[in-house]
N, C-alpha and C positions, 0 to 999 in steps of 0.2 A: 245105589251109591250117589251121593250128591256131586254135582258138577263142580269142577275147580275153576271154571271160567268166571270171570268177573262180570256180573250182569250189567254193570255200569257201562262197560265198553261195548257189549253187544247191543244194549239199548241205544247207545250213541251211534253205533254203526248203522243200525236199522233206521233210525230217525234221519240220519244224513243221506243214506241212499234213497230213502223215500223223498227227501227234499230234492235230490238230483233228478228223480223221475218227474216230480212236480215242476221243477224248473224247466226241464226239456219239453214238458207238455204245455207250458205257459203260452207257447206260440199260437195255440189254437183259440185262446181267449180273445174276446173283443178288445180292441184297442181303447185304452182309457188311461187317464192320469193315475188313477188308483192302481191299476194292474201294472203299469210301468214302475211305479214307486215300489210296490211289493217285490217286483222282479229284481230291481237294483238292491233293495234291502237284503234279499235272500242271497244274491250273488256276491255281496260284499264280504260275507263271512262263511257261507256253508261249504264252499269248495276248499278254502283254507282249513276249515275244521276237518274235512274229510282227509285232506293230505296230512294234517297233523296226526290223526289217528293212524294213518298208513305208516307214518314214520315210527310211531310208538310201537306198533305191532310188528315192525321190521327189525327191532333191536337185536334179535338173535341171529340174523342172517350173516353168514360168513362165507369166505372163499373156500368152500369145501366141495368135493365132488357131488355129494348128496344134495347140497343146497343149490348148486349150479343146475343140476338136473331138475330139481323141483322148480327152479325159475323158468326153465325152458318148458317144462310140462304144464305148469299152471298159469304162465303168463304169455310166453312167446307163442306157443301152439294155439291157445284160445284167440290170441290177437290175429294170427294168420287165418284161422277158420272163420271167426266172426266178422272180420273185415271183408272177407270174400262173400259171406252170407248176406251181410247188409248191402253190399254192392249189387249182388244179384237181385235182391228184393227191390231195391230202389230203381234198378234198371228195368226189370221185367214187369214190376207192378206199378211203380211210380213213373216210369217212362223217362227217367233222368239219364244224363250223360255224366259219368264219373271218370275223373282222371287221376293219375298218380296213385293207383291202388297199392296199398301197403306202405308206400313212401310217405303219403300224406294221410294220416289217420282220419277216418270219416266219423263225424259226430262223437258218440261216446267212446270210441276206440282209442282216443288220445290217452285216456287214463292207463290203459295197459302198456302203451308205449312208454309213458312216464314212469310207471311202476317198475318196468324192466330196468331202466337206467338208474332210478332211485335206489333200487336194491343193490345194484352194482356199486353204488357210491356209499352204501351203508358202512362198510368197514373203514372207509376213508374218513368219514365225518364223525363217526360214533364217539371216538375218544380224542378227537382233535380239539386242542385248546383254541378257543375263539372260532369254532366251527360255525356257529350261528352268524357271527359277524361276517365271516368269509362268504357264507351262503347269501347273505344280504347284499354284499358287494356284487356277487355273481348275478343275482337277480337284477340289480340296477343296470349293470353293464350289458346284460343279455338283451335288453331293449334296444341297444345300439346295433347289434350284429346278428342275433339269433334269427333263424328262418323257420320255414314251415316243415322242413324234412323231419319226419317222425315227431312233429310238434315239439321240436327242441326248445322253441321260444317259451312254451308253456312249462316244459320240464324244468328249465332253469329259472323261469319267473316265479314258480311256486316252490322252488327248492328250499327257501328259508323255513316254510311251514313243516316240510318233511324233516329237516334237521332239528327243528324245535321238538318234534315228536321223538326223534332219536335221543335227544338229550333229556327228555322228561323222565322223571323217576316217580315211583309210587308215593314217595314222601312229599315230593313237590305237588303232585296232583291231589294229594290229600287236602291241601290247603283250599282247593276248590269245593270241598264238601261242607265247608263251614257256612253258618247262617249269614255271616257278613259277606262272604263271597257271593251268595245267592242274591242278596240285596243289591250288591254292586253290579251283578250281572244284569239285573233289570235296568239299572241306570245306563250301563253300556249299550244295551239294545235300544234304549230310548235315544241315546246320542247317535247311534248308527241310523236309526229311523229318521232323525232330523237331517243328518248329513245327506242321506240318500234321497231326501225329498228335493234336493237341488243338485243331483249328480251331474247334470249337464252343465252346470255353472263352474264346477271345479275339476271335473274329470271327464265323464262320459261313460256310458255303459260299456263300450268296447274295452276300456281299461280293466274292467272287472274280469275279463277272460285271460289276461296275462299272455296274450298270444301275438300282439302286433308290435312291430318295430316302432320306435319313437317317430321316425321320419314319416311313417304312414299316418300318424296321429297329428302331424303338423304342429309340433310344439318344439321349443328349444330344448337342448339337452338338459340345461339346468332345470327348467320347469318339469321336464319329464322325470328327472331324478326325484324331485320333490313329490310329484304326484305318485310315482311308484312307491316311494318310501312311506307316504301317508297311507296308501292302501295296504302295505305290509303291516303297519301298526294297527290299522283298522281291522284287518283280517285276524291278527293275533288276539286282539281284545275280544273280538266277536267269538273266536274259538274258545277262549277261556270262559266267556259268559255262557256259551252254549253248554259246555261241559259242567259248569256249575249248576245248571238247571235241569240236566238230564236225570231222570229217576234212577234210584239204585235198586229197586225191587225187581224180582224175577217174575216173568210171565210169558204169555204166548209171543209177545213182541220180542222178548229177549231171545227166544229160540230161533226166530227168523233172522236175528242179527248175525248168526253164525254162517249165513248163506247169502250175504250181501252181494258178493260178486255175481252170483246167479241172477239176482234181481237186476243188477246193473247191466249185465250183458243182454238180457232178454227184453229190456224196455226200449231198445232202439228201433224197433220195427213199427213204422208209422205209415199208413196208407195215404198215398197222394193219387187221387183219381184223375189221371191225365189222359188215359186212353179213351175215356168216354167223352172227354171235352167238357165235363161238368165243372162249373165254377164252384170251388170249395171254400174260398175265402175272398172277401172283398174289403179293400181299404178305402174308406171314405175320407177324402181330403176336404179342407174347409172351402166353402163357397162364400166369398166375401161380397158377391153381387147377387143376392138372392132375388132381387126384383127385376133383374135383366132377363128377358125371355131368351130361350135357347136359340131362337132363330137369329139373334144378333151376335151369337158367339163367333169369334174369328175361326174360320174353317170348321165351324160346328164342333169346336173342341174347347172344353174348359181347361184341359191340361194337354197342351199340344206336344211338348217335348218330354222324352223320357229316356233314360239310359242307365243300364246296370253295369256295375264294375266287374272286372274279370273274375273276382272271387265269388260273385253271385250273392253277396251279402249286403250290398247297398244299392239303392235305386235313387237316382237324381231326377226330380220331376219339376217341370216348369208349369207353374199355375198361371197360364197365359191370360185368362180373363180376370183373375183376381190379383195380378201383379205381385206374385211371390215365387220363390223357389223353395224346395224342401228336399230333404234326404230321408228315404224310408228304409229302415233296416229289414233284412229278410233272413230267416223266416218269421221273426217276431212281428213284422209289419208295424214297427214303432216309428212314428213320424218325428222328425226334428222340429225345432222352432222354425217358424216361417221366416225366410230370408228375404228381406226387402232391399234389393239391389238396384232396382230401376223400374221401368214401365214396360208392359207387354213382353214378358219373357217368351221367346219364340221357339228356340231350338236347343237341344242338349246333346253334347257329344263328349265321350270320355277322353281324357288326355292320352298321349301316346304311351305313358307308362301305367295307365289304369288307376292312378292314385287320386285323380281329380276329374271333375267334369267341367266343361265349358258351357256357359249358357249365354245366349244373345238376348239383350234387352232391346227389342226392336223400337220401342217408343222412347228410349233414352240414348240411342246410338252408342251403346257400350257393350262390352263382353266381360263376364265375370268368371273367375276361376274358383271353383268350390271344392273343398276337401270332402271326399266321400266319407272317411272315417270320422272326422271332426264335425262334419255338417256345418261348416262355416265358410263364408266368402273369404278367400285368401287375398284376392286382388281383383280390382275392376279397372279396365282399360278403355279409353275412348277409341272408337273406331269410326268408320264411315257412316253415311246416312242409312238408317233403317236396316240394321243387320238381321239376317234371317238364318239360313242354314250355316252351320259351323262344321268345318272339317279340319283334321290335322294335316299340316303341311310340313315339309322338310326342306331346309335350305342350307347351303354350305355356310359354316360358321363365319368364314372370312368376309362374306358379303354383308354381315350385320355387325361386324366387330366394332365399328365406330359409332353404333347407335348408343344413346344414353340408356342407362339401366331401366328407366321408366317407360321405354318405348315398347310397342308390341313385339318387336323382334326378340326381346329378352323375356317375354312373359310365358 
C-alpha cells in the first residue's frame, strides 16, 4: 500500500536536519572567509525553515490527554535523558565542566525545550487572528528581557517561524511548487548570499542564533528591533525559497525524513581530547610584523593578554606586538575584525558583569572597553603612563558621584 506521507515534507525535513548537523560540524573546519560566509548564509535561513516545518507539522496538536502524554513521552523525556547523556559524555570524555544541567539546554537540546513550549502554544496561535503579527512582536520584545533558562530567548525569538508554519495551508504552500516560485527562490538565495557576505557590518553572527539579549549585543533598542525584524524577514524568505527548491520525488532520502529527530539527537556527541593534553585545534592570528625576530617580542609574547567571557563563547585577545585587539568566537574559532585602539595592547580582563573586556594600550596610555558579543570597541579612556595589568575594582558610588560622565570612574 502506498504511503500517504507527502514526500515533499520528508525530503525537506531530512535536508534541514542534515544542514543542522553540517552547521554544528562546521566548527572543526579551518578558519577562512569562505567558511565564515557559508556558515552565516546557512544560519540565516536553515533554522527558521526547520522551525517553520515544525509548526506546520504541529497543526493537529491539541490540549487532550493523549496529546499531552505524547508530548511528555516524545519530547520531555528525551530532553531529560539526552541532556544527561551529553553532559556525561562531555564531562567524562571531553573533560569539560558543565553547569545548570537541564535548566540551560546544552548544544542541540535547545530544540527539544523549544518544541515543548511551541506545542503548548499551538492551540493558542493556530486560529488566532493576527497571530503571526503578535508572534513577531513577541520576538522583538523578547530580545529585551528573555534569558537563558530553558533557552526561552530562542523559543520566543524563533516563535514567528513556528506560527507561520501553523498558519500555512496546503493551498498556500502549493504556490511554492510553481516554476515562477523556483526562479524567485534562486534570486532570494542570491540576495541572502550577498547580504551574509557582510554580516558583521549590519548584524553579526550572534544575531543568527536568536539567543542573546540586545544589551549583550551593545546596540540601541531601536537598532536592535530593526536588525531582528530584518532577520525575521530574511529567514521567512529563505524558508520559502528552500521549500520551493526541495524535490517532490520519493526515494531513500524521503524515508530517512521520517526519522529526523533520531538524527538530530544523536549528532551531538563530539570528542574533545582533553585528557591526553593533545592540541586538537589551533587558531592562527595575524602577524603584522613578520620581519621582527621573536627574540625582540615583548615578554616573548606575540599575544600577551587573553580573556574568555563567562559563557565560554568569546575570547578577547591582545595582539601585543602587532598593535591590535580581536575577539575570537568559540567553538567556531572565528576571528573578528582587527580592532585598532592604540599601541602595544598589554593586558586583557573581563568586566565585572562578563559582557565586556578591558584592554590596556601600554604605548598609548589608554584603556579600551570592548564588547565580547559585538567585537567592537565601546569606549576608550585616557589613563596614567604605560598601563599594564588591569583589574576590576569597586568603590562606593558616592565617592565618584561628582565626576563628569567621561571620566574613568563612570567607565
